[in-house]
C-alpha positions in Angstrom: 94.7 96.7 174.4 93.4 100.0 175.1 91.6 101.5 177.7 88.4 102.1 175.1 88.7 98.0 174.7 88.9 96.8 178.4 86.0 99.2 179.3 84.0 97.8 176.5 84.8 94.1 177.7 84.0 95.2 181.4 80.6 96.5 180.2 79.8 93.3 178.2 80.9 91.0 181.2 78.5 93.2 183.4 75.7 93.0 181.5 76.1 89.3 181.2 76.2 88.9 184.8 73.4 91.2 185.3 71.4 88.8 183.1 72.2 86.2 185.1 71.1 87.6 188.3 68.1 88.5 186.8 67.4 85.0 185.4 68.2 83.9 189.2 65.3 86.0 190.2 63.2 84.9 187.9 64.1 81.4 188.8 63.2 82.3 192.7 59.8 83.4 191.4 59.1 80.4 188.9 59.6 77.9 192.0 57.7 79.7 194.9 54.2 79.9 194.8 52.7 83.2 194.4 55.8 85.2 193.0 55.2 84.3 189.2 58.3 84.3 186.9 56.3 85.7 184.2 55.7 89.0 186.8 59.2 88.9 187.4 60.6 88.7 184.4 58.3 91.7 183.1 59.7 93.6 186.1 62.9 92.9 185.0 62.3 94.0 181.5 62.9 91.2 179.6 58.9 89.7 179.0 58.4 91.1 175.6 61.6 90.3 174.3 61.3 86.9 175.3 57.4 86.3 173.9 58.5 88.2 171.1 61.3 85.4 170.5 59.6 82.6 171.4 56.7 83.6 168.9 58.9 83.6 166.1 61.9 81.6 167.4 63.7 81.3 164.0 63.9 85.2 163.3 67.7 86.4 164.3 68.0 83.3 166.6 71.5 83.3 167.3 71.3 86.7 168.5 68.6 86.3 170.3 69.8 82.9 172.0 73.1 84.4 173.0 70.8 87.2 175.1 68.7 84.8 176.6 71.7 82.4 177.5 72.5 83.9 180.6 69.1 84.3 181.8 68.6 80.6 181.4 71.6 80.0 183.3 70.4 82.1 186.3 67.2 80.7 186.1 68.2 77.2 186.4 70.6 78.2 189.2 67.5 80.1 191.1 65.4 77.1 190.7 67.8 74.6 192.0 68.7 77.0 194.8 65.0 77.7 196.2 64.1 74.2 195.3 66.3 73.2 198.1 64.6 75.8 200.5 61.3 74.5 199.6 62.2 70.5 200.0 63.3 71.4 203.5 59.9 73.6 204.4 57.6 70.6 203.1 58.8 68.4 205.5 57.2 67.9 209.2 55.8 71.4 208.8 54.2 71.2 205.5 51.0 72.6 206.5 52.3 75.9 208.0 54.7 76.3 204.8 51.7 75.6 202.5 49.4 78.4 204.4 52.6 80.6 203.9 53.0 79.8 200.0 49.0 80.2 199.5 49.3 83.5 201.4 51.6 84.6 198.4 49.0 84.0 196.2 46.2 85.1 197.5 48.5 88.4 198.1 48.7 88.7 194.3 44.8 88.6 193.5 44.5 92.7 194.1 47.4 93.1 191.7 45.8 90.6 189.0 42.3 92.6 189.4 44.0 95.6 188.7 45.7 94.4 185.7 42.7 92.9 184.5 40.5 96.0 184.2 43.1 98.0 182.7 41.4 98.2 179.5 37.6 98.1 181.2 35.5 95.9 183.2 32.2 94.7 182.1 29.7 92.5 183.7 30.5 89.8 181.1 34.0 89.8 182.2 32.7 89.5 186.1 31.0 86.6 184.9 34.1 84.9 183.0 35.7 85.3 186.5 32.8 83.6 188.2 32.4 80.9 186.2 36.2 80.3 186.0 36.4 80.6 189.7 33.5 78.1 190.4 34.7 75.4 187.8 38.5 75.1 189.1 36.9 75.2 192.4 34.4 72.2 191.7 37.0 70.2 190.0 39.6 70.2 192.4 37.0 70.0 195.6 34.9 67.4 194.2 38.1 65.4 192.6 39.7 65.6 196.2 40.1 61.6 196.7 41.0 61.1 193.0 43.3 64.1 192.3 45.4 64.6 195.4 47.0 61.4 195.1 48.7 61.9 191.7 51.3 59.4 191.6 55.0 60.6 190.2 55.1 59.0 186.7 56.5 60.3 183.0 53.1 61.5 182.1 52.5 63.2 185.5 55.6 65.1 185.3 55.6 66.0 181.9 52.4 67.5 182.5 53.5 69.4 185.4 56.1 70.9 183.5 53.6 72.3 181.0 51.4 73.5 184.0 54.5 74.8 185.6 55.7 76.7 182.0 52.1 78.5 182.0 53.8 81.0 185.0 56.3 82.3 182.7 53.8 82.4 179.4 51.2 84.1 181.4 52.3 86.9 183.9 50.6 87.0 187.1 49.2 83.4 187.3 51.1 81.2 189.7 50.6 77.4 188.4 51.8 76.1 191.9 48.3 76.1 193.3 47.9 73.2 191.0 51.1 71.3 191.5 50.5 71.8 195.6 46.9 70.3 195.1 48.2 67.2 193.2 50.6 66.5 195.8 53.5 67.0 193.0 55.1 70.4 194.5 57.2 68.8 197.4 58.2 66.1 195.3 58.9 68.3 192.3 61.5 70.3 194.6 63.1 67.3 196.0 63.7 65.4 192.9 65.3 69.0 191.2 67.6 69.4 194.4 68.6 65.6 194.0 68.9 65.7 190.1 66.4 63.1 189.1 66.3 62.8 185.5 63.4 60.6 185.7 61.7 63.6 186.6 63.7 66.3 184.9 63.1 65.1 181.8 59.9 64.7 180.9 59.2 67.6 183.2 61.5 69.8 180.9 59.9 68.5 177.8 56.6 69.6 178.8 57.8 73.2 179.7 59.5 73.4 176.5 56.2 72.5 174.7 53.8 74.8 176.6 56.1 78.0 175.9 56.7 76.7 171.7 52.8 75.9 171.6 51.5 79.1 173.8 53.5 81.8 173.4 52.2 82.9 169.8 48.8 82.0 170.8 48.8 83.8 174.4 50.5 86.7 172.5 47.3 86.7 170.1 44.6 86.2 172.9 46.1 88.9 175.2 45.8 91.5 172.1 42.4 90.6 171.1 40.7 89.8 174.0 42.8 91.3 176.8 39.8 91.8 179.3 38.2 88.4 179.2 41.3 86.4 179.2 42.6 88.5 182.2 39.5 87.9 184.2 39.7 84.2 183.2 43.1 83.9 185.1 41.8 86.3 187.8 39.0 83.5 188.5 41.3 80.4 188.0 43.4 82.1 191.0 40.7 82.9 193.1 39.2 79.3 192.7 42.2 77.1 193.0 43.8 78.8 195.9 40.2 78.5 197.7 40.1 74.8 196.9 43.7 74.6 198.5 42.2 74.9 201.9 39.8 72.0 202.5 41.6 69.8 200.0 45.4 70.5 201.2 45.5 72.4 204.3 42.8 71.3 206.5 43.4 67.6 206.2 46.9 68.2 207.1 45.7 68.9 210.8 45.5 65.0 211.2 46.2 63.8 214.8 49.2 62.0 213.1 50.6 65.2 211.8 49.9 67.5 214.9 51.6 64.9 216.9 54.6 65.1 214.3 54.5 68.6 214.8 54.2 68.5 218.7 51.3 71.6 218.6 48.0 71.7 219.3 45.3 71.9 216.9 44.4 75.6 218.2 48.4 76.6 218.1 48.6 75.0 214.7 45.4 76.8 213.4 46.8 80.3 214.8 50.3 79.5 213.2 49.0 78.5 210.0 46.8 82.0 209.9 50.2 83.9 210.8 52.0 82.4 208.3 49.0 82.9 205.3 49.2 86.3 206.6 52.6 87.0 206.3 52.7 85.7 202.6 49.8 88.0 201.9 51.6 91.0 203.3 54.8 89.7 201.3 52.9 89.2 198.0 51.1 92.1 198.3 54.3 94.4 198.5 55.5 93.0 195.6 52.7 93.4 193.8 52.8 97.0 194.6 56.6 96.8 193.2 55.5 95.2 190.1 53.0 98.0 189.7 55.6 100.8 190.3 58.2 99.2 187.7 55.8 98.0 185.1 53.5 101.5 184.7 
């Protein structure tokens, strides 16, 4: 075998492993609230190609499949690894880590707002944001008692997978808010770690259906109504983030939870605020990185 052939094989292997690494990073973004897998795929330069493939999946199928195979492998490995981290986090100190994760989400707000205005911003766009924010906040706040106690089931996991996949289809959107609110986020991470197929199969089916149904539609809507779509997403992020506080975080400061954490109320509140702030800072710098590499 010639040196040139060896060099070509080494280059192909290097490219393949690089795509596995990119997939691992995207999987990390998918499972951690605020760090949208879609945003990371934009930064890593694979989003456009992925959406083009999914919008017309039969076109050059074999070539595209082989290209995305290592990305998929890396993505699965990333989700498995960081699910274990999240499972550990959502134990006794769930309130503190929820604050951190919501900080991750809040830190993306300037980036989403900036992206929403790239093609102009009108009064009607801001009205769309306001309506979507008020609507989702109202649904989550008024439905606190009935929604936050969602029991894991095949339909619940199917819908969770559908919601989860939105983070890939729509860059900047972090669906984890809704899964945290429904009380399914930590259970999802735990089921992934334990390879619970009763959860994984309907979850994956829901995610696949979301991608297949919405890839082409999302491309069309963003092309036709870019500003309205992004302002709608901006409102969803604002409303769902604000609703997490009265529905998930504040109730976690019950006497029983404080006793389990061995913390006084004031100390727990300060620690939660500190975790929230750390999440915002980390996410803000991440969004600056996104801006740098997507310009």
